[in-house]
N, C-alpha and C positions, 0 to 999 in steps of 0.2 A: 477685302473679304469677298469671296465668292457668294453668289446668290444661294442661300440655304445653309451656309456653314454655321450660322449661329443658332440653328434650330435643333441640334442633336439632343439637347436636354428638354425640349418641349415635345408635347404630344404631336405626333405626325399623322395619326390616322385613328379611326374609330367609327362608331355607329351614329352618334349624335354630335353635332358641332356646337360650339358656344354661340350665344346670341350676339356677343360682341364681334366675334370672327365673321359671322355671316353678314352682319350689317356693314362692317368695315370693308371686307375683301370683295363683296359682291355689289358694292355701290358703284355704279357705272361712272360716277362723277369723280371718283378717287382713283389714285394710281399706286396701289400698294405693291411692294416688291415681290411678296410671296404669291404663289398660285395655289388655289384650293380647287379640289375636284370633289363634287358630291355625286354619288352614283346610286342608281336603282337598277337592279338586275333581276331578270326572271327567266327561269328555265321552262320551256314549253308554254303552252297556252294557259295552263291552270296552276303552274308552280307557284310556290311561295315567293312573294316579293322580298328581296334582300337589299338592304341599304347600307352604304358605307361612305366614308369620306377619307381623303388623303390630302396631303400638301407636299410641296416639293422639298426634297432633302438633297441627297447625292444625285438623285434622279429628278427629272421633271415629273410633275404629278401624273401626267398621262402614262409615261413610261413605268413609273413606280406601280401604278395600278395594274397595267398589263403584265409586267414581269414578276411582281411580288404578291399581288393580291389575287388576280384572276386565277392563277395556277392553283391556288389553294381551294378555290370554289369550283373547279372544273369537274364535271360529271360525265355523263354519256355524250360522246362526240356527235351522236345521231339526233340528239334533242336540240331543237332550236333555242337560241339564247338571245334575248333582247336587252341591250344595255343602253341606259340613258345617262349622259353626263351633264352636269351643270358646272361649267368652268368659270373661274373668276377672270381668267385671260384665255383668249383663243390660242390654239396650238401653234408652236413655232414650226419652221421648216422640217427640222429633224423629227419632231413628234408626229408631224403628218406622215412622214415616211414610216415611222415605227408602227403607227396605227394601220396603215395600209398593209405592211408586211404581216402584222398580226392577223388581220382579217383574211388574207390570202391563205394563211395556215389554218384558220378556223372558219370554214365556209358555212358553219351553222350559226355564226354570230353576226348580229347587226348592231350598229351604234348610232344613236342620235345624240348630237352635241349641241348644247345651248350655252352661249357665252355671254358674260356680263359686259365685257369690253374686248376690243380688238388689239392684239399684240403686234406692234410695228407693222401696221397694215400697209404702210407705204413701201415696204421692202418687197421687191419683185419676187424674190425666192419664196417668201412666206405666202404671197398671193398665189403663186403657182402651187404651192403645197396645199393650200386650201382648195384650189380648183381640182387638184388631183384627187383629193379626198372625196369631194362631192360627186365627181365623175364615176366613182365606185358605187355600184347600186345599193350597197348595204350601209351607206353613210349619209346622214343628214347633218348639215351645219346651219344654225340659226342663231339670231340674237335673242337673249332672254326677254320675254315680255312681262308685264305686270303680273299676269296669271302664274308665270313660272316662279317669280319671286314669292308669291303667296303660297304656292305648292311647297317650295323649299322650306319656308318657314314652318309650315305645318308638319312636314315630313322629317326634317333633319334637326329640329330643335326639340329637345325632350320636354314635354309638357308645355309646349308653346302656346301662348295666348294669342287670340285672334287680332292682333294689332297690325293693321296694314299702313299706318301713317308714315313709316319709314320710307315707303316707296313713292310718296306723293310728288316729289320733284324729279322722278326718274324719266318720265315719258319723253322729254326733249332729247335727252342723251340717247335713249333707246332708239328714237326716230333717226337721230344722227348716225348712230352705228349701223342701222338698217340701210341707210342710204350708202354708207361706205361699203357695206357688204354687197349691196346690189352692184356697186361699181366693180368689185372684184369678180362677181359672177355674171357680168353683163353679156358674156358670150354663152351663157348657160341658161336657156329660157326656163327650164323647169325649176331651177333654184330661184330665179328672179320672181317667178310667179308666186312662190311661197311668201317671199318678202312683201310683194305687192298686196297679197291677200291679208297679211298681218297688219299692214299700215291702213288698209281700207277698213278693217275690223276695228282698229284703234279709233279711227275717225267716227265710225258708226257708234261705238260704245260711248265716246265722248258726247255725242249728240243725244243718245238715249238717256244718258245720265242727267243731262240738262232737262229732260222732259219730266223726270220723276222727282227732281229736287224740289222740296217745298220752299216757298219764298223765305221762311224764317231761317232756312238752312243754307241760303245761297252764298254767303261770304266764303270765299275759298280759304281752306285751313292754312295754306301757306302764307296768307297775307294777315298780319297781326290785326286785331280789332282796334288797338290803340291807334290814335290819329294825330301825331305830333306834326301838324302841317306847317310848312313854311312856304310861302309863295316865292317863285323865282323873281329875283330883283331885276333880272334882265328884261322881263315882260313889262314894259313901261306903259303900255296902253291899258293896263288893268290895275285896279287898286290892290295894295298889298293885303295879305291875310295873315297877320302875325298871330291871331288867336283863332281857335277852332270855331268859335261861334260867328266869325266874320265870313260870310259867304258871298261877298260882293264880287270875288274873283271867279266864281263858278258860272256855268252856262245855264241858259234858260231851258226848261223842260221841252218847250216846242222845238228848240234848236237841236236838242239831243234826239228827240223822236224822229224829226225829219231827216237829219243827216246820218243817223246811224240805222235807218231802216234799209235792210238789204234789197228791198223791192222798189226803192226810189233812187233817183239819180240827180241829186243836187249838184250844183256847179262848185260849191265850196267844199273843201276837204278839211275836216276837223282832225286835230291830233291832241288827245288828252295824254298827259305824261306824268309819270310818277318816278322820282329818282330816290333811290335808297342809298345813302352814303354809308361808307364803311363803319362810321362811329354811331350809326343808328338814326340819324336825322332823316326825315322824309320830306321831300319837296314835291308838291303837286301843283300843276297849273295846266294851261292849254294854249294852243296857237292854231292857226289856220293858214291856208295858202293866201298869197297876196298877188299883186299884178306882176311881180317879177320872180317869185319863188314859190315852189311847191311847199306844202306844209312841213315835209320832212327836212328840206333844206333850211326853211325858216327856223326850225328848232335847232338844227346843228350850227347855224351861223349866228343866231340871235338870242337863243334861250339857254344854251349850254356854254359856259365860259370858264370851265375848270381847266386847270393845268393838265398837260398830257399824262402826267404821272398819277392823276387822281384815280381813286378806286370807287366804283359805285356800280349799281345795277339799275338799268333804265327800262321801264315798261311804257310802250306806246299803245294807245288805243286809237286806231285810225278808222275813219269812216270808209276809206277805200285803201286797198293794199298799194305798196309803192310801185311806181313805174320802173322801167329798166334803168333810166338815168339816175333816179333817186337811189336805186339799189347800189349802183356804183359809187355814188356819193357817200352812202352809209358805210360801205366797205372801207373807203378812204378814211373816214372818221375813225372807225374802229382800229385801223392800223396805227393811227396817230395816238390813239388812247388804248393801249393794250390791256389796261386794267378795268375797262368798262365792258359790261355785258349788256346785251340788248334783247328784249322780248317784245314781239309785235303781235297784237290782236287786231284783226280787221273785220269790219262788218260785212264787207263784200270784196270781190276781186276786181281789180281794175283791168279792163280789156284783156281778159284771160286767153284770148286766141292769139294775141300779139306775141311772137316768139321772143322778142326783146324782153318783154315783161316776164315771161315764164322763165327765161334764162337768168334774169336778175334775181328772182326769188330763189331759184336753185343755188345760185352763187352765195346768197346770204345764208341759206341753210347749211351749206358746206363749210362756211366759216364760223358756225356755231350760233348764228342768230336763230332764235326760236320764233316760228311763224305759226299763228293759230287763227282759225275763224272763231269769232265770238259766239259763244253759246248762251243759253238763257241765264245761267248763273252769272256769266260775265256781264251781261246787261244789267242785272240786278246790282252787282257789286259796284260797277262804275257809276251807275245812276246815283247811288247813295253817297258817293264821294266827290262827284263832279257836277251835280245838278242842284239848282236852287229850288227843289221841290217844296210844295206847300203842305200843310198839315193834311194828312189823309192820302198823300201821294208818296209815301215813304218807301215804296217798292215799285219796281217796273219788271214785269214778266211778260214779254210780248210773245205769247204762245203761237200767234199766227206766223211768226218767223221760222218755225221749226223746220219746215220743208226747205226754206232757202238756206238755213244753216247746214242741213244735211248735204244739199247739193254742192254748196261752196266748199264744204269739208272734203268731199270726194274729189272735186276738181283740184283742190290744193294738193291732195295726195298725188294725183296724176302729174301735176306740175313738178313737185319735188322729186318724183321718181323718173322724170324724163319721158313720161308716157304721152300718147296722143291725147287731145282734149276729151274729157268725159262729156262735157256739154258742147259737143262740136258744132251743133246747129243752134246754139243759143248764145248770144252776145249780151253781156251786162251793160 
């Protein structure tokens, strides 16, 4: 069955989209077969804003809009028309050509395209089609940011409530798509600059959010408040923690404060880890470097002993980001364990001027590993789960770290984008 054949009896266009369709088809982590196009259109500077949506049928959504919808809305050819599309998939090669031909015929029209995910972005013909599009002065192509999802929810859902929780886990996939699009546009400086500015803004927003978060609100919504802890049996030098009130496996407050301070340089690297298994169990413990292994390798070789087919998500909280060699070792581990996902939080960047370390982090990100600098909310969250704090020390909000968090976040953006060091004259 061809793409779209089963949709003739379904609604193919309208003004408002269903909440279910928006949340499923525009989730960048999913890969639905259909393509949805949400559009806002305005004639002139003060014309009434017109909104519409279409999905693919016999035509791709982009072509359907240009050939079947826009013609019905066309007015004076001498009045400028601005069109904004929010696409669940980026245009294919043929659609890129159709869009270009349309714009050449309608010199008064400009199109701004935001995409939730990238369609076969490894295909050279599609990559060239996107480059041809953005080389045309009246076209912009970008990845949808969180603010775009919020706008679409408020604009294209009838009577939509202000619930933004559905986008909580989108940022890592958005960043990954931005990096892929940057690679497509690497020979087009103007387009790359737009992507760079977006990623820098995202880093700034994340840091600012950590400043205004109240201590009692710090636990991340995506992390359940329940705590069915099981300590890793492989960690033989620490006592087991079969029950939640057994805290002997946790680290001391002084160790956490000293090693996770971004302005100190202890010789020991700590790695706190949380493993969420497919059936709901959560394992938490920690390890560090030893005389022969970095902390990351110590975890991979001594703390994780699941079969290659095991399915789980792993979160690391590192006092220092991985070096180049550890990044390669992590990638080898993930290739052997294809059903494992990894998210890394780091308190500071390790020798960020070393090209091997920078390339290692980029390679991890390109393979889907989420890398973040710890913000204040993260410090609070991990303190509560990994530290044997005393009564009256139930929260840790190190406000003095804010400037370090900001600078590390910007530097990490430069690393992931392949840009020169932001902190070129400062070595951690």
